[in-house]
C-alpha positions as CSV (number, residue, x, y, z in Angstrom):
1,M,26.1,24.6,0.5
2,L,27.6,21.4,-1.1
3,I,24.3,20.1,-1.7
4,A,23.5,22.8,-3.4
5,I,26.3,22.7,-5.8
6,V,26.0,18.8,-6.2
7,N,22.2,18.4,-6.2
8,L,20.6,21.3,-8.1
9,P,22.7,20.4,-11.3
10,M,22.2,17.0,-11.0
11,N,18.4,17.3,-10.8
12,F,18.1,19.7,-13.8
13,I,20.4,17.0,-15.8
14,G,17.7,14.5,-14.7
15,V,14.9,16.8,-15.3
16,I,15.8,17.3,-18.8
17,A,17.1,13.7,-19.7
18,G,13.9,12.4,-18.4
19,Y,12.0,14.9,-20.4
20,K,13.6,14.1,-23.9
21,M,13.5,10.6,-23.2
22,K,11.4,8.2,-25.7
23,K,8.3,6.7,-24.0
24,M,8.8,3.4,-22.5
25,K,6.4,0.4,-23.9
26,T,5.4,-1.9,-21.3
27,P,6.1,-5.5,-21.8
28,T,2.8,-6.6,-20.8
29,K,-0.7,-5.7,-21.8
30,I,-2.6,-3.4,-19.3
31,S,-6.5,-3.3,-18.6
32,R,-8.2,-0.3,-17.8
33,V,-10.7,-2.6,-15.8
34,P,-9.6,-2.4,-12.1
35,R,-9.8,-5.7,-10.5
36,D,-10.5,-6.6,-6.5
37,L,-8.3,-8.5,-4.4
38,P,-8.9,-11.9,-4.3
39,E,-10.9,-13.3,-1.3
40,G,-9.0,-15.4,1.3
41,L,-5.6,-13.5,1.6
42,P,-3.4,-14.9,4.4
43,W,-3.7,-13.0,7.8
44,F,-0.5,-10.9,7.2
45,L,-2.0,-9.1,4.0
46,N,-5.0,-7.6,5.8
47,F,-5.4,-4.1,5.1
48,N,-6.4,-3.0,8.6
49,L,-3.4,-5.0,10.2
50,M,-0.8,-3.4,8.2
51,S,-2.3,0.1,8.5
52,V,-1.8,-0.5,12.2
53,V,1.6,-2.1,11.9
54,S,3.2,0.1,9.4
55,G,2.5,2.8,11.9
56,V,3.2,1.4,15.2
57,V,6.9,0.0,14.3
58,P,8.5,3.1,13.3
59,V,6.9,4.6,16.7
60,F,8.7,1.7,18.9
61,V,11.9,1.7,16.7
62,I,12.4,5.5,17.6
63,A,11.4,4.9,21.2
64,F,13.9,2.1,21.4
65,E,16.7,4.2,19.7
66,I,15.9,7.2,22.5
67,Y,15.8,4.9,25.4
């Protein structure tokens, strides 16, 4: 009940304030041309490794907490 009393009005106020806000200007020029990641990245920035680690770490943390 408390969540509904506090969260819903805050949500509506935030939506209205965000809708009426002026558009932000970015401080840098943004190119529409997508660029590839550079070759030779360190081993810990490998996409496949990060995919596995980001899935395995939460499972181990939860298992450790339950144990």
